N, C-alpha and C positions, 0 to 999 in steps of 0.2 A: 723177413727182413727187418734187421736192428735198427735202432735209433741211432742215429748219428748228429754229431753236432761239428761245425768248423767256424772258425770266427777269424777273419784278417782285417788287421789293423794298418792303416797308412801310417807311418813314422816319420817319412820325409818324402820327397821327389822320388827316389830311386829306393826306398826301403820299406819292407812291410814285417810284421810280426803277424804270423799265423799260428792260430790255437786250435786244437781238436782233441778229443776225448785221449788219446794215446800219446800225444806230445806237442812240443810247440816248435815252430822254426821262424829263421830269419831269412828274408828274401832279399838280395841284393842286385839290381839292376833293372833294366827295362825292359822295352820290345827288342827283340833281337839276341840279347844276351843276359842271361839272368844267374845267380848262384845261389842256391839254398841249403842253408845248414841246418840240421835239427838237432833237439835235444836226444833224440835215440840212437844216437853215434852215425847218422848218414850224412853224406854231402853229395848234391845235387848240381850239374852244372848244364845249361841248357841252350843250345844256339839254335835260332830257327830265323825263317825266312818272313819277317811280319806281313801280314795279310794273304799267305799262302796255305796255312796250317800244317807246314813242312817245318818239322824239327828234329833235331838230336840231342840225346839225353845221356850222359854218362854218370854214374852213380859209384861212390866209394865208401866205404866204412861197413859196417854191420849190415847184412843180408836181414831181411825181415823173413820170420818164420810164420806161419800160419798155424793156429791149434785149434 
């Protein structure tokens, strides 16, 4: 198991800056609906029902490849 790093910094009420070892991203939105744009070329939109654990995510942009 490798060492991982992840840090999330709240920039405003509904805006977060997420930093990890491979990229950085900005998440806009709150519970229920949020959109994430990453420096690795992907964008994700997640829609969920708060408190249930049920959500649907769509991803656009580059697909992550495993090496």
